[in-house]
C-alpha positions in Angstrom: 3.0 18.6 50.4 2.4 21.1 53.2 -0.8 20.2 55.1 -2.6 21.7 58.0 -3.7 19.9 61.1 -7.3 20.4 60.1 -6.8 17.9 57.3 -3.8 15.8 58.2 -4.5 13.2 55.5 -4.4 15.8 52.7 -8.0 15.0 51.6 -10.3 17.5 50.1 -10.7 19.8 47.1 -7.7 20.1 44.8 -6.7 21.0 41.3 -3.7 21.7 39.1 -2.2 25.2 39.2 0.8 27.0 37.7 3.3 28.0 40.4 6.3 30.3 39.6 9.5 29.4 41.3 13.1 30.5 41.2 16.0 28.1 41.2 18.7 30.2 39.7 16.2 31.5 37.1 12.5 31.9 37.3 10.4 29.1 35.8 6.8 28.0 35.8 5.5 24.5 36.7 2.2 22.7 37.2 1.6 21.5 40.8 -1.3 20.0 42.7 -2.9 22.6 45.0 -5.2 21.5 47.9 -7.8 23.9 49.3 -9.5 24.4 52.7 -13.3 24.4 53.0 -13.3 28.2 52.6 -11.5 27.8 49.2 -8.1 29.1 50.2 -5.0 27.2 49.2 -3.7 25.2 52.2 -1.1 22.9 50.6 0.7 22.1 47.4 3.0 19.5 45.9 6.7 20.2 46.6 7.5 19.1 43.0 5.8 19.6 39.7 3.3 16.8 38.9 3.9 14.3 36.1 1.4 13.0 33.6 0.7 9.5 34.7 -2.2 7.0 34.5 -3.0 3.4 34.0 -4.6 4.2 30.6 -4.4 6.7 27.8 -7.8 8.0 28.9 -6.5 8.7 32.4 -3.5 10.5 31.0 -5.9 12.5 28.8 -7.9 13.6 31.8 -4.8 14.6 33.6 -3.7 16.7 30.7 -7.1 18.4 30.5 -6.9 19.3 34.2 -3.4 20.7 33.6 -4.6 22.7 30.6 -7.3 24.2 32.9 -4.4 25.4 35.2 -3.0 27.5 32.3 -6.2 29.6 32.2 -5.9 30.6 35.9 -3.7 33.2 37.5 -0.1 32.1 38.2 0.7 31.6 41.9 3.9 32.1 43.9 5.0 30.9 47.3 5.0 33.5 50.0 6.4 31.7 53.1 3.9 29.0 54.0 1.2 30.5 51.7 0.4 30.6 48.0 -0.5 34.0 46.6 -1.5 35.4 43.2 1.7 36.5 41.4 0.2 39.7 40.1 -2.0 40.8 43.0 -0.3 39.3 46.1 -3.8 38.1 47.2 -4.1 34.7 48.8 -4.6 31.9 46.3 -8.1 30.6 46.1 -9.8 27.7 44.2 -11.2 28.9 40.8 -13.6 26.4 39.4 -13.6 26.1 35.6 -17.1 27.5 35.6 -15.7 30.9 36.7 -13.4 31.2 33.7 -14.1 33.8 31.0 -16.0 32.4 28.0 -13.0 32.7 25.7 -10.9 30.7 28.1 -13.5 28.0 28.3 -13.8 27.8 24.5 -10.1 27.3 24.1 -10.2 24.5 26.7 -13.2 22.8 25.0 -11.4 23.0 21.6 -8.3 21.4 23.2 -10.4 18.7 24.7 -12.0 18.0 21.3 -8.5 17.9 19.7 -7.3 15.4 22.3 -10.4 13.2 21.8 -9.8 13.2 18.1 -6.0 12.6 18.4 -6.4 9.7 20.9 -9.7 8.4 19.5 -11.1 8.3 23.1 -14.4 9.8 22.1 -15.6 6.6 20.4 
């Protein structure tokens, strides 16, 4: 992960985001993106993140965070920065509370489906 001197330990706010890359062909992958106090992206995982956890519940939570990434704009690397693929503006943290109502309802429906599938709501 690329980190600034302001936070050498890589601590702080983060979430999953979709990053477009090209290795021969263009592909999309989910990465961890870390944000500075002002909300701008300041570091991201070099490789896509796996779904791991000590329990099924932990894996479910990881999948839900990843699903949240699908509702946010795709990012691309621009040198040492991440920018929005469509606008070229610097990437910023977008809390789930800032998503459109239809995006939130899809995420809530997926959450309910995962709860039912894994039986973790009991």
